[in-house]
N, C-alpha and C positions, 0 to 999 in steps of 0.2 A: 775596386770592382774587378772581377775575374774576366779573363779573355774568353772568347767563344771557342769551345773545344770541338767544333765540327771538323770531321776528318778532312774535308776538302780544303780547309784553310791552312793545313799544316803539312810538314814533310812526313814521310813514312816513319822515320826514326821517332819523330815527335808523337805520332799516332800510336806507335808501339808502347812508348813510355806512358802516354796518357791512358791507354787501355789497362796497362799494368797497375797504375795508380788507382784507377777507378775500381778495379777488382779488389785491391787492398782495402778500399774504403766502403765496400759493400755494394758495389754496382750490380753484382751477380746474386744478391740475396734472394730475389724472386725465383730464380732457377734453383737455388739451393733449397728453398722452402718446398717447391714442387717435388724435387727429388726426395726430400725427407718425408713428405706426405705419402708418396708412392711406396717408399720402403717401409714406412710404418704400417700401411695397409697390408702390404705383403707379409710383414712380420706377424700382424694380428691374425691374418688368415691361417698362416702356418701354425701359430700357437693354438688356435681353435681346433684345427685338425688334429694336432698332437694331443690335445686334452681329450678330445673325443676318442681317439685311438687308445689313450691311456685308460679311460673309463671302460672301454670294451675289454681290454686286456685284464684289467683288475677284476671285472665281473667273471671273466673266464677263469682266472686264477683262483678266486675265492669261492666261486660257485661252479665247480666242474660239472659238466653234463653227466647225469646219471645214466648208466646203461639201462636200456629198457628190458624188462623181464619178458621172457617168451613163454 
């Protein structure tokens, strides 16, 4: 059976080591997932804007506006 890892039961050195080990074994996975979701959404928004801009530029390049005759 494992001992209780509550911070108030151990010394500061022990708490630092315990926190480090918990991070190594995935204790912070929830935070990492949230960060990845945020960055993915940001990436997808940027990609969508870039694609829309690319389409506009492509239309402008292949279909230049014809000068109106007077």
